[in-house]
DRENKOLMAR-591787 format. One record per residue (C-alpha): residue number from 1; residue in one letter; x, y, z. Coordinates in Angstrom, 1 decimal, always signed. Each point is the difference from the previous one (the first is absolute). Example, Ala and Ser with C-alpha at 12.3 -4.5 7.8 and 13.67 -1.06 7.14 Angstrom:
! residues 2
1 A +12.3 -4.5 +7.8
2 S +1.4 +3.4 -0.7
***
This chain:
! residues 171
1 M +0.0 +0.0 +0.0
2 F +1.3 +3.4 -1.0
3 R +0.1 +2.7 +2.8
4 P +0.7 +3.5 -1.4
5 F +0.1 +1.7 +3.4
6 A +2.7 -2.4 +1.3
7 L +2.2 +0.8 -3.0
8 L -0.4 +3.8 +0.5
9 A +0.8 -0.2 +3.7
10 L +3.5 -1.4 -0.5
11 P +1.3 +2.8 -2.3
12 L -1.4 +2.8 +2.2
13 A +1.6 -1.4 +3.1
14 A +3.3 +0.1 -1.6
15 F -0.2 +3.8 -0.5
16 L -1.1 +0.9 +3.6
17 P +2.8 +1.1 +2.4
18 D +0.6 -2.0 +3.2
19 V -2.1 +1.5 +2.8
20 A +1.6 +0.1 +3.4
21 Q -2.0 -1.5 +2.8
22 A -0.4 +2.4 +3.0
23 A +1.0 -1.5 +3.3
24 P -2.8 -0.1 +2.6
25 V +0.1 +3.1 +2.4
26 A -1.1 +0.0 +3.6
27 A -2.8 +2.4 +1.0
28 A +1.4 +3.4 +0.9
29 F -2.3 +0.5 +2.9
30 P -0.9 -3.2 +1.9
31 A -3.3 +0.0 +1.9
32 T -0.5 -1.0 +3.5
33 A -2.9 -2.0 +1.4
34 N -1.0 +0.5 +3.6
35 A -2.4 -1.6 +2.4
36 L -0.6 +0.5 +3.7
37 L -1.3 -3.2 +1.7
38 I -1.2 +0.3 +3.5
39 H -1.5 -2.7 +2.3
40 P -3.4 +0.6 +1.7
41 I +0.3 +2.1 +3.2
42 S +3.3 +1.3 -0.9
43 I +1.8 +3.3 -0.7
44 V +2.8 +1.0 -2.3
45 K +2.0 +3.2 -0.1
46 T +0.1 +1.5 -3.5
47 S +2.1 +3.1 +0.7
48 D +2.0 +1.4 +2.9
49 L -0.5 +3.3 +1.9
50 D +2.5 +2.2 -1.8
51 F +0.4 +3.7 +0.8
52 G +2.1 +0.5 -3.1
53 L +3.0 +2.4 -0.6
54 L +0.2 +2.9 +2.4
55 T +2.3 +3.0 +0.6
56 V +0.4 +1.3 +3.5
57 T +0.9 +3.6 +1.1
58 G -1.7 -0.3 +3.5
59 A -2.3 -2.1 +2.1
60 G -3.3 -1.0 -1.6
61 T -2.4 -2.8 -1.0
62 V -1.2 -1.9 -3.0
63 V -3.6 -1.3 +0.1
64 I -1.4 -2.6 -2.3
65 D -3.8 +0.0 +0.2
66 P -1.3 -3.5 -1.1
67 N -3.6 +1.2 -0.5
68 A +0.9 +2.8 -2.4
69 N +3.1 -1.9 -1.2
70 S +2.0 +3.2 +0.3
71 I +3.2 +1.2 +1.6
72 A +0.9 +3.3 +1.6
73 S +3.0 +1.4 +1.8
74 T +0.4 +2.6 +2.8
75 G +2.9 +2.1 +1.5
76 G +3.4 -0.4 -1.5
77 V -0.8 -3.2 -2.0
78 T -0.6 +0.3 -3.7
79 L -1.3 -2.8 -2.3
80 V +2.2 -0.7 -3.1
81 G -1.6 -1.9 -2.8
82 S -3.1 -2.1 +0.1
83 Q +1.4 -3.4 +1.0
84 W -2.0 -0.7 +3.2
85 S -2.8 -2.4 +1.0
86 A -2.3 -0.9 +2.8
87 A +0.4 -3.7 +1.0
88 S -2.6 -2.0 -1.7
89 F -1.5 -3.4 +0.8
90 V -2.5 -2.4 -1.5
91 G -1.8 -2.9 +1.7
92 A -2.8 -2.4 -0.5
93 A -2.7 -1.7 +2.1
94 G -0.5 -3.7 +0.0
95 G -2.9 -2.0 -1.1
96 V -2.4 +1.6 +2.6
97 S -0.9 +3.5 +1.0
98 V +2.5 +1.4 +2.5
99 V +0.7 +3.2 +1.9
100 V +3.6 +1.1 +0.0
101 L +1.7 +2.5 +2.3
102 I +3.1 +1.8 -1.3
103 K +2.3 +1.2 +2.7
104 L +3.0 +2.3 -0.3
105 P +2.7 +0.8 +2.6
106 N -1.0 +2.7 +2.5
107 Q +3.6 +0.9 +0.8
108 P +2.4 +1.8 -2.4
109 V +2.1 -2.2 -2.2
110 T +3.8 +0.6 +0.0
111 I +1.8 +0.0 -3.3
112 T +3.8 -0.2 -0.1
113 R +2.6 +1.4 -2.5
114 Q +1.5 -2.8 -2.0
115 G +3.7 -0.3 +1.0
116 G -0.5 +2.2 +3.0
117 T -1.8 +0.3 +3.3
118 E -2.0 +3.2 -0.6
119 T -3.8 -0.3 +0.2
120 M -3.2 +1.7 -0.8
121 T -3.6 -1.0 +1.1
122 V -3.1 -0.6 -2.0
123 A -3.0 +0.9 +2.2
124 N -3.7 +0.1 -0.4
125 L -0.3 -3.0 -2.3
126 T -3.3 +0.5 -1.7
127 L -2.3 -2.5 -1.7
128 Q -2.0 +0.7 -3.2
129 G -3.7 -0.5 +0.9
130 L -1.4 -1.9 +2.9
131 N +2.0 -2.4 +2.1
132 K -3.0 -2.4 +0.2
133 R -1.0 -1.6 -3.3
134 T -2.9 -2.4 -0.7
135 L +0.8 -2.2 -2.9
136 A -2.2 -2.4 -2.0
137 A +1.2 -3.5 -0.8
138 L +3.0 +0.1 -2.4
139 Q +0.1 +3.9 +0.0
140 S +3.3 +1.8 -0.3
141 F +0.9 +3.2 +1.8
142 S +2.8 +2.5 -0.3
143 F +1.2 +3.0 +2.0
144 R +2.9 +2.4 +0.4
145 V +2.0 +1.1 +3.0
146 G +1.5 +3.5 +0.4
147 G +1.8 +1.8 +2.8
148 T +2.1 +2.9 +1.2
149 L +3.8 +0.0 -0.4
150 N +1.7 +2.2 +2.6
151 V +3.2 +1.5 -1.3
152 A +2.5 +1.7 +2.3
153 A +1.7 +3.3 -0.8
154 N +3.5 -1.5 -0.5
155 Q -1.2 -3.4 -1.3
156 V +3.0 -2.0 -1.5
157 E -0.3 -0.6 -3.8
158 G -0.7 -3.6 -1.0
159 V -2.7 -2.7 -0.6
160 Y -2.0 -0.8 +3.1
161 T -2.0 -3.2 +0.3
162 G -2.0 -1.8 +2.6
163 T -3.0 -2.3 +0.3
164 F -3.5 +0.0 +1.5
165 N -2.6 -2.7 +0.4
166 V -3.6 +0.1 -1.4
167 D -2.1 -2.5 +1.9
168 I -3.2 -1.4 -1.5
169 Q -2.3 -1.6 +2.6
170 Y -3.0 -2.1 -0.9
171 P -2.0 -2.6 +1.9
***
């Protein structure tokens, strides 16, 4: 059987230049997949209480209000930039309705300069919303925590860190 197309294809292929094959290239911007898995009647911290970058010319305070999700400074303390955050948490109720009570420390929390012994205090830890929450079965809840950073007039430069507990009570 005579196939005219097959005969034409051979001579055309002889006149085409060799085509270079491009090597596979990785994606320039890889994507990230995230999930936050929490167990019933549990709580997870999603961000720390961070007063951000400050300059100090005298004594003052920095206040993070978790209800307004805002920050303000007083006295000789000036906020630099916008890299601050209230502490934030997320939790979930179990398979039944439950009442949870969120408790913050009543006493000031001491934070210490990394590599040194100098300290500052974070007082008036404040909860966003009510401290008593009634949750339906399998309902999640979230809240923020703010406070007041007390800065001394001659506070030593550096990064200060410390911890505080957030207690969740339920029956």
